[in-house]
C-alpha positions in Angstrom: 6.0 -14.5 -10.0 8.1 -11.8 -8.9 7.5 -9.9 -5.9 10.1 -7.5 -6.3 11.2 -5.1 -9.1 14.4 -5.1 -11.2 13.8 -1.6 -12.0 16.1 1.0 -10.6 14.2 2.9 -7.9 15.4 4.9 -4.8 14.3 4.4 -1.5 13.8 7.7 0.3 13.6 6.3 3.6 12.8 2.8 5.2 11.2 2.2 8.4 11.5 -0.8 10.7 8.5 -1.2 12.6 7.4 -3.7 15.3 5.2 -5.5 12.6 7.5 -5.3 9.6 9.0 -2.9 7.1 7.9 0.3 5.3 9.8 1.8 2.5 8.9 5.2 1.0 9.6 6.1 -2.4 9.2 9.4 -4.3 5.3 9.0 -4.7 4.4 5.4 -3.2 5.1 3.5 0.0 5.6 -0.4 0.2 4.9 -2.5 3.2 5.9 -5.7 4.1 4.8 -7.1 7.2 6.1 -9.9 9.4 4.8 -13.4 9.6 2.1 -13.7 12.2 1.7 -9.9 12.8 -1.5 -8.4 13.5 -2.2 -5.0 11.9 -4.5 -3.3 14.4 -5.6 0.3 14.2 -2.8 1.7 16.5 -0.2 -0.1 14.0 -2.2 1.5 11.1 -1.8 5.1 12.8 2.2 4.6 12.5 1.6 4.0 8.7 -0.6 6.8 8.4 2.0 9.0 10.3 4.7 8.0 8.0 2.6 8.9 4.9 1.9 12.4 6.5 5.9 12.9 6.9 6.5 12.1 3.3 3.3 13.1 1.5 1.4 15.5 3.6 0.7 17.7 0.5 0.6 15.4 -2.6 -0.9 12.3 -3.8 0.8 9.1 -3.2 0.1 5.1 -3.5 0.5 2.3 -1.2 1.6 -1.5 -2.1 1.2 -4.2 0.3 3.8 -6.8 -0.2 2.0 -10.0 1.3 5.0 -12.4 1.4 4.1 -13.4 4.8 0.8 -14.4 6.4 -0.4 -11.8 8.8 -3.8 -10.6 10.2 -5.6 -7.1 9.4 -8.2 -5.8 11.6 -10.5 -4.6 8.6 -11.8 -1.6 10.5 -8.5 -0.1 9.5 -9.7 0.4 6.1 -12.3 3.0 7.5 -9.5 5.2 8.6 -7.3 4.5 5.4 -10.4 5.7 3.3 -10.1 9.0 4.9 -6.7 9.8 3.5 -7.6 11.9 0.5 -4.1 11.9 -0.9 -3.9 8.1 -1.0 -5.0 7.6 -4.7 -4.1 3.9 -5.1 -3.8 0.7 -3.0 -2.2 -2.3 -4.4 -1.7 -5.8 -2.8 0.9 -8.3 -4.3 0.7 -11.8 -3.7 1.0 -15.3 -5.3 -1.2 -16.8 -2.5 -4.9 -17.7 -3.2 -5.9 -17.1 0.5 -4.8 -13.3 -0.2 -6.7 -13.0 -3.2 -9.9 -14.3 -1.1 -8.9 -11.7 1.8 -8.6 -9.0 -0.8 -12.2 -9.5 -1.9 -13.1 -8.9 1.9 -10.7 -6.1 2.2 -12.0 -4.3 -0.7 -15.6 -4.2 0.7 -14.3 -2.4 3.5 -11.9 0.1 1.7 -14.4 1.2 -0.9 -11.7 3.1 -2.9 -9.3 2.1 -5.7 -7.8 -1.0 -4.8 -6.2 -4.0 -7.0 -4.6 -7.3 -6.5 -1.5 -8.2 -8.5 0.6 -11.2 -8.7 3.7 -9.3 -9.8 5.2 -6.3 -8.2 6.0 -4.4 -11.7 2.2 -4.5 -12.5 1.1 -3.3 -9.1 3.6 -0.2 -9.4 2.5 0.5 -13.1 -1.2 0.8 -11.8 -0.1 3.0 -9.1 2.1 5.1 -11.2 -0.9 5.3 -14.0 -3.5 6.4 -11.0 -1.0 8.9 -9.7 -0.6 10.5 -13.1 -4.4 10.5 -13.9 -5.1 12.6 -10.7 -2.1 15.0 -11.4 -3.4 15.5 -14.8 -7.0 16.2 -13.4 -5.5 18.9 -10.9 -3.8 20.8 -13.9 -6.9 20.9 -15.9 
């Protein structure tokens, strides 16, 4: 399983948060949280703030790299759902528990969300979803 990509991409900005790292690319973000962290609504607001800085007027995707085990308050998805320009949400992990958690998280999020074992597959899905929305706007 590859959790990182060999493809050449440019990090626009990297944020070191108390709970982990958020890397911003041209049209998506990648978050990797620390072992044992708890993702609360307050911490989610930090990530939303980062998205507003970089993607205020354009669509973007979000990839959650689940290298470590951490807790997520499922109510954060109610707020993420309100981000109209967040068009694709991908989770990357090889752990069975993460797949189980994904099924629960998906019930709260209720927007396009997929689970992947390899980062490259998640990124390809994100890019495809973003192209779909870009194409819709031009029509």
